[in-house]
N, C-alpha and C positions, 0 to 999 in steps of 0.2 A: 504494499499500500504506500502511496506517496505520502511524503511528510505533510503536505498541505491537507490531504484527505484525513490523515490521522488527527491533526489538530482540530479540524471542523468537527470530527465525531466526538472528540473530547470536550467540545465547546471552549476550546482555548483560542485565544487571539492569534491570528496568523501574522507573523512579522512582515513588515513592509518589503523586506528583501525577498521574501518568498513570493509575494504578489508580483513584485517587479520582475523577477526572474521568469515567472510564468507568463507574463504579458509579453516579455522580450522573445520568448520562445515561440509564442503563438503569432505575434504580430510582425516581427521582423522579417520573416520570409515573404509574407504578403506585401509589405512595404517595399522590400527590395525589388520584387518583381514589378511593382507599379512604377517605381522610380528609375528602373534600369534604362529607360528610353533616353535619359539625358535631358539637356535643356534646349536642344535644338535637333528635333527628330527630322532627320532627312529621309527621303524615300528608301535608299539603300539600308539605312538603319533599321527602318521599319520591316523591310524584307527579311534581313538577317535575324531581327528579333522574333518575327513571326515563324521562320523556319525552325528556330530553336525552341519555341514555346507552344505553337498551335497543337492542341490535342488531337485533332483529326489527322494532321500530318504525321505526328508521332505514332498514332495507331496504325497508319499505313506502313510506317517504317517497321513497327514490331511485327505486323502481319507478313511483311516481306521476309524478315529474319526467321520468323517461325516457319515459313514455307521452305526456306533453305535447310533448316534443321531436320525437316521431315524427309529430306532426301536420304539421310543415313538410316532413318527408321525403315523406309520402304525397301531399300536395297539389302537389308539384313535378313538372315534367315529367321523364321519363326522361332520363338523361345522353345528350348527342349521341355519335355514333360516328365516330371519325376512322380512315379506312382508308388503307392504302398497298400498292401492288402494283408489283413489280419484274419486268420481262421479262427472263428469263434469255436468250432469243433475241428480239432486237427484231423487232417486226412491221413489215415494210416497207410502206408506203403511198406513194401518189403524191407526197405532200408531204414524205415522210421517214420515218425509223424511229421507232417508238414505244418509248421506253425505260422509263418508269415512269408510275405513276398514283397521284393523290392524291384521296381522296374524304371527304366530310362528310355525315352524314345525321342526322336528328332524327325519332324516332317520336313521333307525337301520338296519345294514346289517344282512342277514340271519344267523342263527346259524352256528358257525364254521368259518365264513369268517374272522373275526377280529383276531382269533387265527392263522389262516393260514397265513394271511398277516404279523402278528408279526413273525411267524416261518420264512417266507421267508426273512424278513429284518434281523432277527437274524443270519440266515445262511450266508447272504451276508456279514454281519459285521465279522463273523468268518472268512470267505474267505479273506476279506480285511486285517484282522490281520495277516493271514499267508502270504499274499502277501507282507506285510510290512516286516515281518521276512525274507522272501526270498530275498527281495530287499536289506535289511541290509547285509545278507551273500554274495550276489552278489557284492555289493559295496566293502565289505572286500576283496573279491577275486580280484576285479579289482584293488584296491589299492595296494594289496600285489603283484600282477603282475607287476605294474607299478614301485613300489618301488624296487622289487628285480631286475627288469631289469636295473633301473637307478643305483642300487648298482653295478651290474655286469659291467655296462659300465664304471663307475668310477674306478673299480678295474682293468678293462682291460686297461684303460689309464695308471694308476699307474704302473702296471707290465710292460707294453710296454715301458714306460719311463725308468723304471729300466734296461730294456734289451737294450735301446739305450745307457745308460751310459756303460753298460758291454761291448757292441760291440765297443764303443768308446775306452775303455781301451784295448780291444783285438787288435784294429787297431794300438794303441801305441806300443804294443808288436810286431806286425808284422813290424812296421817301424824300431823298434830297431834291429830286425833280418835282415831286408832288408839292413841296414848299415853294418851289419856284413857279407853280402854276400848272403843272402837268396833271393829267387826269389821275384818279385814284385807282383806276382799273389795273395798273401795273403792279400795285402793292398787293391787291387781291390775288392777282395771277401768281405772284411770287409765293404768297401764303398758302395757296392751293398746291402748288408744286412742293413746298416744304411739307405739308401735311401728307401728300402722296409718298414722298421719299421717307418720311419718319415711320409711316405704316409699313413700308417696305422693309426697312431696316429692323423693325420689331419682328417681323415674320422671319427674317433671315437669322436673327439672334435666337429665335425659338428653334430653328432648325439645327443649331450647333450641337446641342445635346444629343439628339439621335444619331448625327453624323459621327461624333466622337465615340458614342457607344458602339456603333457598327465597327469602327476601326479597332477599338479596344477589344472587342469580342474576337476579332481575327488574331490579335496579338496575345490573347489569353490574359488580359488585364481587367481589373474592375472597370465597370461601365462609367463611373464617374472619375476615373484617373485622368490627370492632366495630359494633354497631347500637345506639346510645344511644336507644332508644324513649322518646318522651315519656311522662310520667307520666299522661296523660289523653287521652281521645278526643273529637273534636268532636261536637257534637249539635245537631240542629235539629228543634224540635217539629213534629209533623204537624198540618197545618191542613185536615183532611178532604179531602185531595187525591183527585180523582176521575180515573178512567181516561180519558185524551184519546181522541177517536174516531180510528179507523184512518185517516181522511183526513189528520189531522194528523200521525200517525206517518209517513205516506208522504212527507211533505215534510220530516221531520227525521230519521228513523231511517236511519243509513248503510247498513244491510243492504238495506232496501227501496229506497233511492235508487240503490245499486249495481245491484241486479237490474233496476230500471227503465231504468238506462242500458244494461245489457245487452240488454234488449228492443229498445230504440232501435237499438242496434248490430246486432241481428238483422234489423231492417227494412232497414237500409243494406246489410248484407251480402247480402241477398236481392236488393236493387236492383242491387248490384254484380255478382252472379252473372248476373242477366238481361242487364246491359249487356255481359257477356263474349261474348255471341253477335254483337256488332256489331264489324266490322273496324276495326282501328287503321290510321292513315295513316302513312306513312313519306316524308318529303321529304329529297331529297339532291342534292348537287352534286359532280361529279367533274372533275378536271383531269388531261389527259394531257401528259406532257412528250415532245415529238417533236423529233428531230434534224433536220438539214438534209437535203434530198434529194441523192442522188448526182448526178443530172442537174438543172440549174437549171430549176425550173418555178414558175409562179405560187404564192403562199402557201407557198413551201418553208419547212419548219421551223415553220410555225404550229401552236401547241398548242390542241387543241380543248377546249372546256368543255361538259359535259353536265349537264343537269338531270334528275333522276330522281324518280319518284313510284311508291310501292308501298303495298299494303294486305295486311293479314294475312287469312288465309282460315280462319275458325272453322268448319271442315267436320266436326270431330269432334263430332257431335250427341250422342253418348252422353256424353261427357265434360262438355259444357256442361250437359245435363240433370242429371247427377250433382251438378254444383256448385250448381245451383238447388235440387235436393232436399235437399242437405246443409245449405245456408243456411236453408231452411225448417224443418228439423228443429232447428237450433240456435235459431232464433227461438222455436219452440214450447216447447223445453225451458226457455228463459229465462222465458217467460211463465208456465209451470206452477210453476216455482220461485217466482216472484213471488207468484202466487196462494196457494201453500202457506204461504209465510212470512207473508203478510197474515193467513191464518187462525189461525196459531199465535202470532203476535206478541201479539195482544190478550189471549189467555189468559195468556201469560207476564207481561204487564204487570199484569193484575188479580192474579196470584199474588204478584208483587213488592210491589204495594201492600198486599196482605194482610200480608206478612212485615213491611213497614215499620210498618203500624199496630200490628200484634201486638207488635213490639219496643218501640215507643213506649209502649204501654199497660203493658207489663211493667216498663219503666224507671220510670214513675211509681208503679206499684203497689209494687215493692220499695223504692223509695227512700223514699216518703212513708209507707208503712204496714208492709209486712212486715219489712224489716230493722230499723226502730226497735222493733217489737213483739218480734221475736226476741231482740234485745239486752235488752230489758226483761225478757222471759221468763227469760233466762239469769241476770240479776241476782236476780230473785225466787227462782229455783230454788237459786241459791247460798246465798242468805239462809236458805232453808228447810233446806238440807242442814247448814249450820253450826248452825242451831238445833236440829237433830235430828229435824225432822218430815218430811224427804223423804229418798229413797234417792239414792245417788250415781249410779245408772243414769239417773235423771231429770236429773241435772246433765249427764251425757254426752250424753243425748238432746237437751237444749236447746242444747249446744254444736254438735252436728251439725246441728241445724236452722238455727242462725245461719250456719254455714259454707255450708250449702246455698243459703240465701236470698242471701247475699252473692255467691256464684259465680254464681247465676242472674241477679242484677242486672248483673254484669259481662258475662256471656254476652249479655244482652239489649243492652247498649251495643255490644258487638262486631256483633251481627246488625243493629242499627239502621244503623250506618254502612255495612256491606256492602250492605244493602237500598237505601240512598241511591245507592251506586256503581252497582248493578244497574239502578235506575230511570234514572240518567243514560245508561247504555249503551242501554237500549231507546228512550228518548225522544230520543236523539242530542244531549243537551245536555252541554256540557263539565263534568266532575265537579270541583268545587272546594269547599274548605272555608271559603271566605272568609265566607259567610253563616251559618256554624255557630259555635257557641260551645263553650267547654270545660265540660262538665257534671261538677261535682265529685261524688265518691263521698259516700256517707253518712258523716258524721263519725264516726270510730270512737271517738274520745275515749280515756278510760281504761277498759280492759276490766275487768269485775269479777273 
């Protein structure tokens, strides 16, 4: 019994050090797991943390290792059988009464059965390995999606807050002009726009908790744990990447490789089912403990030793035929699944490459052209309003256009990194951001 429990049962006060030690033992591991992400969680750090802590991925890893260990089980001979028999009434023989019997036997499967069982287990382990690789890539994609969405949400909040400050400044300009005799409509329009933006930012802030909980769940952390998302996303320009031929994917895509291993396993299952029609051999040896004869005779009390040979009789032809048919159906099912996945995978790959190129094009378009021009347009429109040659509604429209373009740029950046993770999942290449760089946002500078 623990010291703490003993003291409680005796109604004695528990010293502070005992409570402190218990709290540290329980809480420190959870706190360490919650804070292990550091103060600046990059995408690569999130991927590494998820790979080391996600329970579903760790379960897939353990299933793979268990399948590998089963190979040794399947290729070994069955356990020998030791038997013992006791005669409640001794059997009287010429040389004496038989009292007890000891036997040892070993079943030896028919030729080819052990090798077929080993091949089935080996194929199963190969499929489990590819299933683990696929689970790792699926996890990387899920983490990337959650991370990119959370990044976009925080950028959306930051940009909207910037717009609120801008519209607040524009409202001040409108009030100045109102004092000079301009209509009050501009002030009302600014206040309406401020109300719209404040309502939007309240909704965005409410979306933070579910987004953080989603990413924390993938990282196996408490839902409320802090997520210090990095201020930028990695970026790698697209170099006219072409869709690899399906023959290359068959050698790298984990899903295709798993299905291929299952087809091979189907072949070996079919072979094993056919081998089940052959009899197994059992070799044995028995020793009978014999007492001394009542009347002295030659060989009195001699213990006989018997060698035995037995074979199984696979006479249930219906059962054997059903086993063969079942194995054939399993093989055909695996082959058809492989053919179907080969047909759909190339289409998915082409679609992912389109999304990657499209996001890359939009990143360059908004960063180099549209966002700077929208910023310039806002400045020109403000100057025109202050000079009295443009309406305030034109200024609001220019502000909304800049907001739309900046958000579209951030969305393209999020879509780009997600497309990279999708491409890695389809091609079977580990997704890492080591070759990617941090792509700076367009310089906001001083807003007009």
